[in-house]
Structures are given as C-alpha cells and as structure tokens.
N, C-alpha and C positions, 0 to 999 in steps of 0.2 A: 504494499501501498504504500504510496506517496500524498501528499502535499508539500504544493508551488505556490508561488506569486507572481502573478505579472508583473507588480511592481519591486519586486525587489528580490534578490537569487540567497539562497540558503549562505549566511553567515556574512551577511552584504547589508549595508546599513539600508533601514528604511527611510522614506521618505519620508520630509514634517508634515504632508498632507496628512499621515496617519498618527501623528502626536499630537497633544498639548500646543504645541507650538503653529498646531494648522486648523487642519477641520475637526481633527477626533474623531475620524471617522474609520470603522475597521476596514484595513489592505484587501483588493480581488483575495482570492483562495482560490485554489483548482485541487478535485482530489483524484487520484487513477488509480489503479486497479486494487479496488473495494473489495476483498473479498466475498464471492455469491452469495454465502450464509450469514452476513451481517444482516441484522434487524433494523440496526438503526447506528448512527455515526453521534459523537458527542468531540468536542471541542473545547479545550482548555487552552489559554494564554496568559502566562506567568511572567514576572520577572523575578528569577532568580538571587539576583545582586541586590537587591533592594536591602537599603542600610537593618531594616524593621525585620528582613526574611521575606521569606518568598512573597510575591506582593501580586496578588490574581487581575489580569485585566477584563479580561472577554472570560464567560461562562457560556457554553452552548450545548443542548442536548435535543433527544429526539429528533434528530436530522436523518430526514426520508436517505437510505441507507444507496439512493438512485442518484443522489446529488453530485452533482459534478463541477461545481463551482458553487463559490459563494460569494456574488458581488460586491463593492467596494460602496458600505455604507447601509447594508442587507444584512436583512438574517432571513435563513431558510424557512418559508412559511411550515406552518404546524408546528417549528423547532420551538425549543422554550430557551429563555437566557435567566443564570442566576444570578446570586449577588453579587459581587466582585469585592473586593479588598479595598475599594474607595465607598462600597455603600449600597451602588444604582446595578438595577436590570437590564445594562446597558455597555460594550463596548466604552473601555478607557486608553485611550492609547499611553506611547510610553510617555514619561514626564522626569527623567531623574535630573535628580539635585546636583548631579556632579558627575563627570567619568562618562569610561562608556557601556552602557548595558544592556546585557543579551534579554531577547526578548522568544522563551520559545511558542510554540503553535504548536500544539499536541491533538493530533486526529486518533482516536479511538472506535475501531468497528465492534462493534457489542451485537451479542446474540441476541439481544432481546430489547422492547423499548422501554424507558424508565420510567419509573408511574413516579413521580417527583414533583412537586408544586413549580414554578416559576422563581418563588423567593427563598430557594434553598439555595445553601452556600458550598465552596468547593470541598469540604469533609463532608457535606450530606450525598454530594455530588460519586464523591468518591469512593464512598460505601455502598451507594447504588451501581458502581459498575464493578464493586469488587467479586470473582468470581464470571463474570460476563464478557470478556476483552477477548478479540480476538484477534486483534491485531491494529498493531500503532505504528504513527508515522510521524515525523519532527519536521517541523520547520523552524532555524532560529535567524532572527531577525536583528541589528546593532542599531542604537541607537544614540548618541549623545547630545545634547542641548548645545545651541550657543556656535555651531557650527557655521 
C-alpha cells in the first residue's frame, strides 16, 4: 500500500499553503495498492518532533477503501474526523515553533468499519484499530517556519 502527495515528495518540504503560515488546508493525498480485503481506511497525521510530545494534526477514519485520493481542503464523504491535539475535528497544518519538524501521514487499511463518534481522539482511534490493521503506509513531509 502507498500514500503519496502531488504537493510534496516523501521527506521533502510541505508547501506553506498547507500550514498555519498559509491557508491551513490539508494537502492532496493519493492512495495506491490498497488491499482488496480492506473494509475501511484510517489516516493519522502527526508531528513526533513537537516539544510537548507527539502532536496530532489530523484524524480521519471510515474512509471508503476504494478511495484513491483526498483532494486538498477536503474530507471523503462518509468519513469521520476526530479530535486533534488542537482540540478541533479538522485538519490543523504544521506550525512548528522552531526548527524543522517531520509530519507523518500514516494510512491504515482495516478489516472493519470503526464504530466511533466523530469527537473521538487519537487514543480512542488507535484502541479501535487494534487487531484490525491489515497494512499501513506512510508519507513524511518536513516544515520549518520563516523560510
């Protein structure tokens, strides 16, 4: 399984448009080689370099496994967004206070649909995914403010 973006390559800089310095909208993402037996997809975007520990920027689950892309500033229909570290149920782009941070976009193929309310947080999502992950893929973007 693969996750890609037309906006940036793996381990390359995320354009400011997708950060707090720009429009703060999600970048376009593309999915490929999703397992045929997947019943849903889940997406977690986080920053493991945050001073306070891992900072969750976006949670999306119950994405149709036939989905091949998420357009910028968009969420697939029927998918649910969870509560991020910023407290909202929306994408919050990179906004590191200093230095270059890494942003992991992790895609999970699951063997089930998740019965979670939209207000669920990362811990609840990860608990619900336990034992249901068929395959996963990741895309890493970099961002430093004031460049």
